[in-house]
C-alpha angles and dihedrals in degrees: 000000000000093000091051092049091049092048093056101027095104099039108140137160103266104175144350123221128198125200091189121090112144094175098058120104104225121218088204120071111301110269103204094191090062089079092073126065116243136183119265108242102174137025123189124186122201117174106295094353131087122194120199121192119198126208088247089065097255115135122194129191120215132191117229089201096058097019088224134120111261102190147313117267093216102103098183133044095244099044118121112188113214104180145000134219126185109215105208090184092075102009096248139129119235118205123196111205146170125211135218090222087063093043087251088282104126133053114233122193127207132180125207125180113235091235089066092046090053088056091051093250106128090155090065091083126091136226123262132212093010091161092060124091104218100179116146126312083029117097148179122224126190116211110199095180096058096027091237139129122215120200130182125201107199096193093065100020094238127147118199130193120210132188109251091209097062104001092241115154111245103184144326134230119209116188127129091202095066109110100180144352124217122195126211131166106300097351146067126213115215113203114198132198108289127244119217095274106018145027121226113231136185130192114207134188106250091213099062107359095246116155111251097176138357122191146143119247113211117237137191108259118249093011118117119234111246094191147334115205132178125213112174105293094348123095118198116202127177128177128191111287091353135112122274111257121209110192125190101214092200097064104008091243108162128206122186129202119200115255088231091059098040117040122184110277127212093230145006136213116193118212103208095182094054100033090235136114135214123222126200122204131156093347092308130114128212134179122221136180126216093257085071094253125140104237096187145326117218117254119226089359114133115163117232096228121055090214109061115240113184090209086075092054128070125188119194119243090252088053091227099113134045122201115196142170106248144175118260133203088254128055091264118092120232140200117233127203113205135175108245096210096051104022090228121145115245107175138001123207118193119211115218135176089263098048135275130325130182 
């Protein structure tokens, strides 16, 4: 408790940044959607830079040294940026965008080194994965833990894995029967189309795509699968109105958690350092271990949004504290700081119209 209080004792509002400036004459191509205010949906910090992405698709870069806006990351007048990823391997920002000229149908990736952004040269970056057709339901996923990128081209049912350090393609997986891919440290779980009483699964090395294990997991007939998740050697499987199954894929040891104790969550966060996982359901947060035991549920901790969005949740690098955007007794939202192991509240920060106060 004391350490947490000390860590946040001097928290103060230092600066406010605004992506909106309808009166400025932009040297870059005119971005007509800059004239309207829009909610901020993503914030990324990288050293002395802060990137703020608005719901409209406008992304602005700010300097923490000058506390001024440096530039907009939109390099063409019809570019709508959908997401950001800071690549610490080469100190660059990756933007994932759609374009009006393409009827907003394909994802396009671009990387720009932060040194160019500091100079106000967002157009000095270059496109990534140009050979890939990333039309919906195609996608691109950045895996910071393994330093990999996974792309999926829906038109030819091909998954490709790239090295995040140099963007070199490592291998591809072509199989129309793959339903989903889950990534964990060092491995990938391939989930195939289910049969009536089982689902075929494969565990691959993420480095070279070699098959480490292939097996069928038995299912209850005529019950839909709520989720299949992979955490290192543990496989979590939950079917509708059935118990949670935790399978150790090394020795086939199976642990079950009663369906009345564990109800299907809307989202997970795995805590690799602590060998725990968080579940989010109906604005509430709970912590579980892989023996199927509830470690804690957070007291007085009601998330602001009914649908969990991990951008509104921050977990410290030591994975001992969670900071989340919560509902308060008043009309003002608040941020709560809770200890993950105990579920006890450490600090509450109230957000007001004029900033944040403790």
